[in-house]
C-alpha positions as CSV (number, residue, x, y, z in Angstrom):
1,M,0.0,0.0,0.0
2,E,1.3,3.4,-0.9
3,A,2.2,5.9,1.8
4,K,-0.3,8.4,0.6
5,E,-3.1,5.8,0.9
6,E,-2.0,4.9,4.4
7,R,-2.1,8.5,5.4
8,Y,-5.6,8.9,4.1
9,L,-6.6,5.9,6.3
10,L,-4.8,7.0,9.4
11,D,-6.2,10.5,9.1
12,R,-9.7,9.2,9.8
13,L,-8.8,7.4,13.0
14,I,-9.4,9.2,16.3
15,P,-7.6,8.3,18.5
16,V,-4.8,6.8,16.4
17,P,-4.2,3.2,17.4
18,K,-1.0,2.4,19.2
19,D,0.1,-0.1,16.5
20,I,-1.4,-0.4,13.1
21,S,-0.1,-1.8,9.8
22,F,-1.9,-2.1,6.5
23,K,-1.5,-5.2,4.4
24,N,-1.8,-6.0,0.7
25,G,-4.7,-8.2,-0.4
26,K,-8.4,-8.1,-1.2
27,D,-10.7,-6.1,1.0
28,Y,-13.0,-7.6,3.6
29,A,-16.6,-7.0,2.8
30,L,-18.9,-6.0,5.7
31,R,-22.0,-7.7,4.3
32,E,-24.7,-9.9,5.7
33,R,-23.3,-13.0,7.3
34,C,-19.7,-11.8,7.0
35,R,-17.4,-14.0,9.1
36,V,-16.4,-12.5,12.4
37,V,-14.3,-14.5,15.0
38,I,-13.9,-13.2,18.6
39,Y,-11.6,-14.4,21.3
40,A,-12.3,-13.0,24.8
41,A,-11.6,-14.0,28.4
42,D,-15.0,-12.8,29.4
43,V,-17.7,-13.6,26.8
44,A,-20.7,-12.3,28.8
45,D,-23.1,-10.4,26.5
46,V,-20.7,-10.6,23.6
47,D,-23.0,-12.7,21.4
48,T,-25.8,-10.1,21.7
49,Q,-23.9,-6.8,21.9
50,V,-21.5,-7.3,19.1
51,P,-24.2,-8.2,16.5
52,A,-26.2,-5.2,17.7
53,L,-23.2,-2.9,17.0
54,F,-22.7,-4.4,13.5
55,R,-26.4,-3.7,12.7
56,Q,-26.0,-0.1,14.1
57,Y,-22.8,0.6,12.3
58,W,-23.1,-1.2,9.0
59,R,-26.7,-2.6,8.9
60,V,-25.5,-6.2,8.7
61,T,-25.7,-9.3,11.0
62,P,-22.4,-11.1,11.1
63,A,-21.8,-14.9,11.1
64,L,-20.3,-14.6,14.6
65,S,-18.0,-17.2,16.3
66,V,-17.2,-16.4,19.9
67,S,-14.5,-18.4,21.8
68,S,-13.5,-18.1,25.5
69,D,-9.8,-17.5,25.5
70,R,-7.9,-17.3,28.9
71,K,-4.9,-15.8,27.1
72,Q,-6.8,-12.5,26.8
73,S,-7.3,-12.2,30.6
74,G,-3.9,-10.5,30.9
75,L,-5.0,-7.6,28.8
76,S,-6.4,-4.3,30.2
77,A,-10.1,-3.8,29.9
78,D,-9.6,-1.3,27.1
79,A,-7.1,-3.2,25.0
80,Y,-7.9,-5.1,21.8
81,S,-6.3,-6.5,18.7
82,I,-7.8,-6.7,15.2
83,R,-6.8,-8.9,12.2
84,V,-8.6,-8.0,8.9
85,R,-8.3,-10.4,6.0
86,E,-10.4,-11.0,2.9
87,K,-12.4,-13.9,4.3
88,Q,-12.7,-13.0,8.0
89,L,-12.3,-10.4,10.7
90,V,-10.7,-11.6,14.0
91,I,-11.0,-9.5,17.2
92,S,-9.4,-10.3,20.5
93,A,-10.0,-8.6,23.8
94,K,-10.4,-9.2,27.5
95,G,-14.2,-8.5,27.4
96,L,-16.9,-6.3,26.0
97,T,-15.2,-3.0,26.7
98,G,-12.2,-3.9,24.5
99,L,-14.4,-5.4,21.8
100,T,-16.5,-2.2,21.8
101,N,-13.3,-0.1,21.4
102,A,-12.3,-2.3,18.5
103,L,-15.6,-1.8,16.7
104,K,-15.3,2.0,17.2
105,T,-12.0,1.9,15.4
106,L,-13.4,-0.3,12.6
107,R,-16.3,2.0,12.1
108,Q,-13.9,4.9,11.5
109,L,-11.8,2.8,9.2
110,A,-14.7,1.3,7.2
111,E,-15.6,2.8,3.8
112,V,-18.7,2.6,1.7
113,E,-18.5,0.6,-1.5
114,R,-18.0,2.7,-4.6
115,G,-19.8,3.1,-7.9
116,T,-23.4,3.3,-6.7
117,E,-25.8,6.1,-6.0
118,K,-26.8,4.8,-2.5
119,V,-24.9,2.8,0.1
120,G,-24.8,-0.9,-0.9
121,G,-22.3,-2.0,1.7
122,Y,-19.0,-1.3,3.5
123,F,-15.5,-2.7,3.3
124,L,-12.3,-2.8,5.4
125,V,-8.8,-2.8,4.0
126,P,-6.6,-5.7,5.3
127,C,-4.7,-4.6,8.4
128,D,-3.4,-5.6,11.8
129,I,-4.1,-3.4,14.8
130,D,-2.9,-3.8,18.4
131,D,-4.2,-1.1,20.7
132,D,-4.5,-0.1,24.3
133,A,-5.2,3.1,26.3
134,A,-2.2,5.0,27.8
135,M,-4.2,5.9,30.9
136,A,-7.1,4.6,32.8
137,F,-9.1,7.9,33.3
138,R,-10.0,9.6,30.0
139,G,-12.5,12.3,30.8
140,V,-14.2,15.4,29.4
141,H,-15.7,18.1,31.7
142,L,-19.1,19.3,30.4
143,C,-21.1,22.3,31.7
144,I,-24.9,22.5,31.5
145,F,-25.7,26.2,31.6
146,P,-29.3,27.6,31.5
147,E,-28.7,28.3,27.8
148,T,-27.4,24.7,27.1
149,E,-29.7,22.3,25.2
150,L,-29.5,18.8,26.6
151,W,-29.5,17.3,23.1
152,D,-26.2,19.2,22.6
153,I,-24.8,17.5,25.7
154,E,-26.0,14.2,24.4
155,K,-24.2,14.8,21.1
156,Q,-21.0,15.6,23.0
157,I,-21.2,12.6,25.2
158,R,-21.8,10.4,22.2
159,L,-18.8,11.9,20.3
160,A,-16.6,11.6,23.5
161,A,-17.5,7.9,23.8
162,Y,-16.8,7.3,20.1
163,H,-13.3,8.8,20.6
164,K,-12.8,6.5,23.6
165,F,-13.3,8.8,26.5
166,N,-14.7,6.9,29.5
167,H,-15.7,9.6,32.0
168,A,-17.6,12.8,31.8
169,V,-17.8,15.3,34.7
170,I,-21.2,17.0,34.5
171,E,-21.3,20.4,36.1
172,V,-24.8,21.8,36.4
173,W,-24.9,25.6,36.5
174,G,-28.2,26.5,38.3
175,V,-30.4,24.2,36.2
176,F,-30.7,21.0,38.3
177,P,-34.2,20.8,39.9
178,F,-33.2,19.7,43.4
179,V,-36.0,18.0,45.4
180,S,-34.3,18.6,48.7
181,H,-33.8,22.4,48.2
182,P,-35.7,23.6,45.0
183,E,-34.5,27.2,45.6
184,F,-31.0,26.2,44.6
185,C,-31.8,26.6,40.9
186,F,-32.7,29.4,38.6
187,R,-36.5,29.7,39.1
188,D,-37.3,29.8,35.4
189,R,-34.5,27.6,34.1
190,R,-35.1,24.2,35.7
191,L,-34.4,21.2,33.4
192,P,-36.6,18.1,33.7
193,L,-35.2,15.3,35.8
194,H,-36.2,12.7,33.2
195,E,-33.9,14.3,30.7
196,F,-31.0,14.0,33.1
197,R,-31.9,10.4,33.8
198,R,-31.8,9.7,30.1
199,L,-28.3,11.2,29.8
200,I,-27.0,9.1,32.7
201,A,-28.5,5.9,31.2
202,L,-27.0,6.9,27.8
203,G,-23.5,7.3,29.4
204,K,-23.8,3.9,31.0
205,E,-24.8,2.3,27.6
206,L,-21.9,4.0,25.9
207,G,-19.3,3.1,28.5
208,V,-19.0,6.7,29.8
209,T,-19.4,7.2,33.6
210,L,-21.1,10.5,34.3
211,I,-19.6,12.2,37.4
212,P,-21.6,15.0,39.1
213,Q,-19.9,18.2,40.1
214,F,-21.1,20.7,42.7
215,N,-18.9,23.6,43.9
216,I,-18.4,23.7,47.7
217,L,-16.1,26.8,48.0
218,G,-16.3,29.4,45.3
219,H,-18.5,29.6,42.2
220,A,-21.4,29.5,44.7
221,S,-23.5,31.7,42.4
222,A,-23.9,28.7,40.0
223,A,-23.3,31.3,37.3
224,R,-20.3,32.8,35.5
225,G,-18.8,35.6,37.5
226,A,-18.5,37.9,34.6
227,I,-22.3,37.8,34.0
228,G,-23.4,38.9,37.5
229,K,-26.3,36.4,37.8
230,H,-26.9,34.3,41.0
231,A,-29.0,31.1,40.8
232,V,-30.1,31.4,44.4
233,L,-29.9,35.0,45.5
234,D,-31.6,36.6,42.5
235,S,-34.8,34.9,43.5
236,H,-34.2,34.2,47.2
237,P,-32.3,37.1,48.8
238,E,-33.5,35.8,52.2
239,L,-30.8,33.1,51.9
240,Q,-27.9,35.6,52.0
241,P,-26.5,34.2,55.3
242,L,-25.4,31.1,53.5
243,F,-23.0,33.0,51.3
244,E,-20.2,35.5,51.8
245,P,-21.4,39.1,51.3
246,D,-20.7,39.2,47.5
247,G,-22.3,35.8,46.9
248,W,-19.3,34.2,45.2
249,A,-18.2,31.9,48.0
250,W,-20.1,29.9,50.7
251,C,-20.1,31.0,54.3
252,L,-18.1,28.4,56.0
253,T,-19.0,29.3,59.6
254,N,-22.7,29.0,59.1
255,P,-23.8,25.4,60.0
256,N,-26.7,25.6,57.7
257,T,-24.3,26.0,54.8
258,R,-22.8,22.6,55.5
259,R,-26.2,21.0,56.1
260,I,-27.7,22.2,52.8
261,L,-24.5,21.4,50.8
262,A,-24.6,17.9,52.2
263,D,-28.2,17.5,51.1
264,L,-27.5,18.7,47.6
265,I,-24.4,16.5,47.2
266,V,-26.1,13.4,48.5
267,E,-29.1,14.1,46.2
268,L,-26.8,14.5,43.2
269,H,-24.7,11.5,43.9
270,E,-27.8,9.3,44.4
271,F,-29.4,10.7,41.2
272,F,-26.3,9.9,39.1
273,G,-26.4,6.3,40.3
274,N,-23.7,6.6,43.1
275,P,-20.7,6.7,40.8
276,G,-17.2,6.1,42.1
277,F,-16.2,9.8,41.8
278,F,-17.7,13.2,42.8
279,H,-16.2,16.5,41.9
280,I,-16.4,19.2,44.6
281,G,-14.9,22.0,42.5
282,C,-12.9,24.4,44.8
283,D,-11.3,26.5,42.1
284,E,-11.0,30.3,42.0
285,A,-12.5,30.6,45.5
286,D,-11.9,34.4,45.8
287,H,-13.3,36.3,48.8
288,L,-13.4,33.4,51.1
289,G,-13.8,34.3,54.7
290,T,-14.9,37.9,54.2
291,C,-18.1,38.0,56.3
292,Q,-17.9,39.1,59.9
293,A,-18.1,35.6,61.3
294,C,-15.6,34.0,58.9
295,R,-13.1,36.8,58.9
296,R,-12.6,36.4,62.6
297,E,-11.6,32.7,62.2
298,K,-8.4,31.2,60.8
299,L,-9.3,30.7,57.2
300,D,-7.0,27.7,56.7
301,A,-8.7,25.9,59.6
302,L,-12.2,26.7,58.3
303,V,-11.4,25.4,54.8
304,L,-9.6,22.3,56.0
305,D,-12.5,21.3,58.3
306,H,-14.9,22.0,55.4
307,L,-13.0,19.8,53.0
308,L,-12.5,17.0,55.5
309,H,-16.2,17.0,56.3
310,F,-17.3,16.5,52.6
311,H,-14.4,14.1,52.0
312,Q,-15.8,11.9,54.8
313,L,-19.3,12.2,53.5
314,L,-18.4,11.1,50.0
315,T,-16.0,8.4,51.2
316,S,-18.8,6.9,53.3
317,R,-20.9,6.8,50.1
318,G,-18.1,5.0,48.1
319,A,-17.2,8.0,46.1
320,R,-13.7,9.3,45.6
321,V,-13.3,13.1,45.7
322,L,-12.1,15.1,42.7
323,M,-11.1,18.7,43.3
324,W,-9.3,21.5,41.3
325,H,-5.8,22.3,42.4
326,D,-5.4,26.0,42.1
327,M,-6.4,27.2,45.6
328,L,-3.9,24.8,47.3
329,L,-0.8,26.6,46.0
330,D,0.4,30.1,46.6
331,K,0.6,32.1,43.4
332,D,3.5,34.2,44.7
333,D,5.6,31.1,45.0
334,E,8.4,31.3,42.4
335,R,8.2,27.5,41.8
336,W,4.8,28.0,40.0
337,K,5.7,31.1,38.0
338,G,4.1,30.9,34.5
339,Y,1.6,28.2,35.6
340,I,-2.0,28.5,36.8
341,V,-2.2,28.9,40.6
342,N,-4.7,31.1,42.5
343,G,-4.0,30.8,46.2
344,Q,-3.3,34.1,47.8
345,S,-0.5,34.5,50.4
346,E,-2.8,36.1,53.0
347,Q,-5.3,33.2,52.8
348,G,-2.7,30.8,54.1
349,L,-4.1,27.8,52.2
350,H,-0.8,26.6,50.7
351,T,-0.1,24.1,53.5
352,L,-3.6,22.5,53.5
353,Y,-2.4,19.8,51.1
354,Q,-0.3,18.3,53.9
355,K,-3.4,17.5,55.9
356,L,-5.7,16.3,53.1
357,P,-6.3,12.6,52.6
358,R,-4.2,11.2,49.8
359,D,-7.2,9.4,48.1
360,I,-8.4,12.8,46.9
361,V,-7.8,13.2,43.2
362,I,-6.2,16.5,42.3
363,C,-7.4,18.0,39.0
364,D,-4.6,20.3,37.9
365,W,-5.9,22.6,35.2
366,Q,-3.3,24.2,33.1
367,Y,-4.6,26.0,30.0
368,H,-1.4,27.4,28.5
369,Y,1.8,26.0,27.0
370,K,5.0,27.5,28.6
371,E,7.6,26.6,26.0
372,K,11.1,26.4,27.3
373,L,14.4,27.2,25.7
374,A,16.1,24.6,23.5
375,G,12.8,23.1,22.5
376,N,12.1,21.4,25.7
377,E,8.6,20.6,27.0
378,P,7.2,22.6,29.9
379,T,8.1,21.1,33.2
380,W,4.5,21.3,34.6
381,P,5.8,21.6,38.2
382,T,2.4,21.8,39.9
383,V,1.4,18.4,38.4
384,K,4.6,16.8,39.6
385,F,4.3,18.5,43.0
386,F,1.0,16.8,43.8
387,R,2.1,13.5,42.3
388,D,5.2,13.6,44.6
389,E,3.0,14.4,47.6
390,G,1.1,11.2,47.0
391,F,-2.0,12.4,45.3
392,A,-3.5,10.7,42.3
393,T,-3.5,13.5,39.7
394,L,-5.5,14.3,36.5
395,V,-4.0,16.8,34.0
396,C,-6.7,19.1,32.8
397,P,-6.0,21.1,29.6
398,W,-8.4,23.2,27.6
399,L,-8.0,24.7,24.1
400,N,-4.2,25.0,23.6
401,Q,-3.3,22.0,21.4
402,D,0.4,22.1,22.3
403,G,-0.5,22.1,26.0
404,I,-3.0,19.2,25.5
405,C,-0.4,17.1,23.8
406,S,2.4,17.9,26.2
407,L,0.2,17.2,29.3
408,G,-1.0,13.9,27.7
409,Q,2.6,12.8,27.3
410,L,3.4,13.8,30.9
411,A,0.4,11.9,32.2
412,A,1.6,8.8,30.4
413,Q,5.2,9.1,31.3
414,E,4.6,9.7,35.0
415,K,1.8,7.1,35.1
416,L,-0.7,9.6,36.4
417,L,-4.4,8.7,36.8
418,G,-5.3,10.3,33.5
419,L,-6.6,13.4,31.6
420,L,-9.7,15.5,32.1
421,E,-10.3,17.8,29.1
422,T,-12.3,20.9,30.0
423,T,-14.8,22.6,27.8
424,W,-16.6,25.4,29.8
425,H,-18.6,27.8,27.6
426,I,-16.3,27.6,24.5
427,N,-16.7,24.1,23.1
428,H,-18.3,24.7,19.7
429,R,-17.1,25.8,16.2
430,T,-13.6,24.5,15.5
431,Q,-13.0,23.9,19.2
432,Y,-14.7,20.5,18.6
433,D,-11.6,19.0,16.9
434,T,-9.4,20.2,19.8
435,I,-11.6,19.0,22.6
436,Y,-12.9,15.8,21.1
437,S,-10.0,14.8,18.8
438,V,-6.7,16.2,19.9
439,A,-7.5,15.6,23.6
440,A,-8.9,12.1,22.8
441,N,-5.6,11.2,21.2
442,A,-3.6,12.7,24.0
443,A,-5.5,10.6,26.5
444,W,-5.4,7.4,24.6
445,N,-2.2,7.4,22.6
446,P,-0.2,10.6,23.4
447,F,3.0,9.4,21.7
448,G,1.3,8.4,18.5
449,Q,0.6,10.4,15.4
450,R,0.2,14.0,16.3
451,L,-3.3,15.2,15.6
452,G,-3.9,18.8,14.7
453,A,-0.9,19.4,12.4
454,G,-3.2,19.1,9.4
455,R,-5.9,21.2,11.0
456,H,-8.4,21.0,8.1
457,D,-8.0,17.2,7.7
458,L,-8.6,16.8,11.4
459,L,-11.7,19.0,11.3
460,L,-13.1,17.0,8.4
461,A,-12.5,13.7,10.2
462,T,-14.2,15.0,13.3
463,T,-17.1,16.2,11.1
464,Q,-17.5,12.7,9.7
465,H,-17.5,11.1,13.1
466,L,-20.0,13.7,14.4
467,R,-22.2,12.9,11.4
468,Q,-22.1,9.2,12.4
469,V,-23.0,10.1,16.0
470,M,-25.9,12.1,14.8
471,Q,-27.1,9.1,12.8
472,D,-27.0,7.1,16.1
473,M,-29.2,9.8,17.7
474,G,-31.6,9.5,14.8
475,C,-31.2,13.3,14.3
476,S,-30.9,15.3,11.1
477,G,-32.5,18.6,12.1
478,Y,-30.5,21.6,10.8
479,E,-29.8,23.2,14.2
480,R,-28.8,20.0,15.9
481,C,-26.2,18.8,13.4
482,G,-22.7,20.0,13.0
483,F,-20.6,21.9,15.6
484,N,-22.9,24.9,15.9
485,Q,-26.7,25.5,15.8
486,L,-26.4,28.2,13.2
487,Q,-23.8,28.9,10.4
488,V,-24.2,32.7,10.6
489,N,-26.0,35.2,12.7
490,A,-29.2,36.2,11.0
491,G,-29.0,39.7,9.5
492,V,-25.2,40.0,9.9
493,I,-22.9,39.9,7.0
494,P,-20.6,36.9,7.8
495,Y,-17.5,38.2,6.0
496,P,-16.2,41.7,5.4
497,E,-16.7,43.1,1.9
C-alpha cells in the first residue's frame, strides 16, 4: 500500500491506534453473514452486543463465532487486537469494553463501496491493529448552563464515547431541579429530571461514567462571575446568610451551609447512580472568609474542616473526591511562575495539602503552554508536586493544542491517573476538533501520530465522526447537526466586503 493511501486511512482514526499496519490483499466486505471471529476472556453479553453494533454501524448481521480464551485475561479492559483479511475479521480482547473499542476503530476505518448512488455495503482494508489506552481515566468536563440544550450535551457525550473517553464530569450551573432544596436553581431555568436520567443511562450504555460536580467553596452563584447572575440570591435574597457578602463563596462558619450542601451533594450522587467519583470544584475561590463571622476565624482551619467533612461524607458513600488544584498553592511562590495557581498568600491555604487525605484526586488545570528554551517541553511543576506528595492526579487542559499534547505525554510518562479535558462555555465551532479529537488522542495514545498538524484534515475527520454520531441519535435537524446550531447570525454579513 502506498504511503499516501496509508495517510488517508490514518487521518480518519481518532484516536490513532497504538500499533497499526496495513496489508496488501483483497478487502474484507462488511456484508450480511460476514465471518467474524472473537476471542475473549469474558464472553458475557458478547453474542448479543457485538451483532447489535454491527447492525447499528453497518446494517448487517455477522456470522459470529465467539470463543472463550484465557490468554486474553492478561489484557487491560480497554485493549484489543484486530486482524482484517479478505475472508474473515478476527477481534481479540479481555471482554466487552475492549471489543467495543475495536468496533469503534473499525467503524472509523470502514468505507462505503463505490460506484453506486446509494450505500450498498461497506468494506475494510486488510490490516493488523494492536491497541490499548495509555491511561485509565480519560475524561471530558461538560457544563450545563441555562442556555445549554441537553441534546447538545448528548451529542458531545456520544462523540466523546466514540473517541474512547470513558468519563464525563457534569457540572450543572443552576439548572438541576433539586428536590431537597428547590430554591438552589434558577427559578425559570429548571431542566426536567427525566432528561438528566436519560443522559445518565446513555452514558452507561456507551461506557462513559457520568460524574456530578457541585462547587463547595467558590462559584457559589452557580453562574459565570463575569455575568453577574446568581442562581439562588436573584430569587431568594433571604438566603444571603449562606454566602459571603458578595455571593461568590459559601459562608463556612454557618452550620446551615454545611447541612444544605450535604443535602445537595447526596441528592446529586444518588441521582447519578452513586458513581465512584464526585467533583467538589474548589477553584477560583476568591473572597473566602470575608463576612464578619468568617473573617474572625483562621481561614485555613475553616477550609480544612470543610474539605474533610465532605471528603468523609463522600467516602462513606463509596465516592472518591475530585477537586481542582489552584487554591492549594500560593501564586506568589516562584516555583509556580508561569503556571496557573490562584491561592493568595494572605489566605494561608498553601499548606492545606499536607493535611488532606491522599485518596483525593487533584485535577490540575493548566490551559497554556509554557515553551522552554532549546525546544524542551514545559516542566509542569504543579502536576509533579501533587504527584510527589502522594495524590492521584489528573492533567486538565483546555484549548491549547500544544498544551494538551504535552500534558497527555506527561500523564503517560509519569503514570498519572489520567486526563480530564475541560470545555466550559467555549466548546463549539472549530474547538470541537481540539476537545474531542486532539485531547482524545492525548488521553489514549499521546506518543502516536500528532493530531492537529493538518488542521483542516482533522476538522473534516471530526465532522465525519460527528455525522455518524448524529445518525446514532436519529437526528438530522439543521440546528442540531454540526458543531454549531447556526452557520451565521441572521441579518449579519458573515464576511467583510
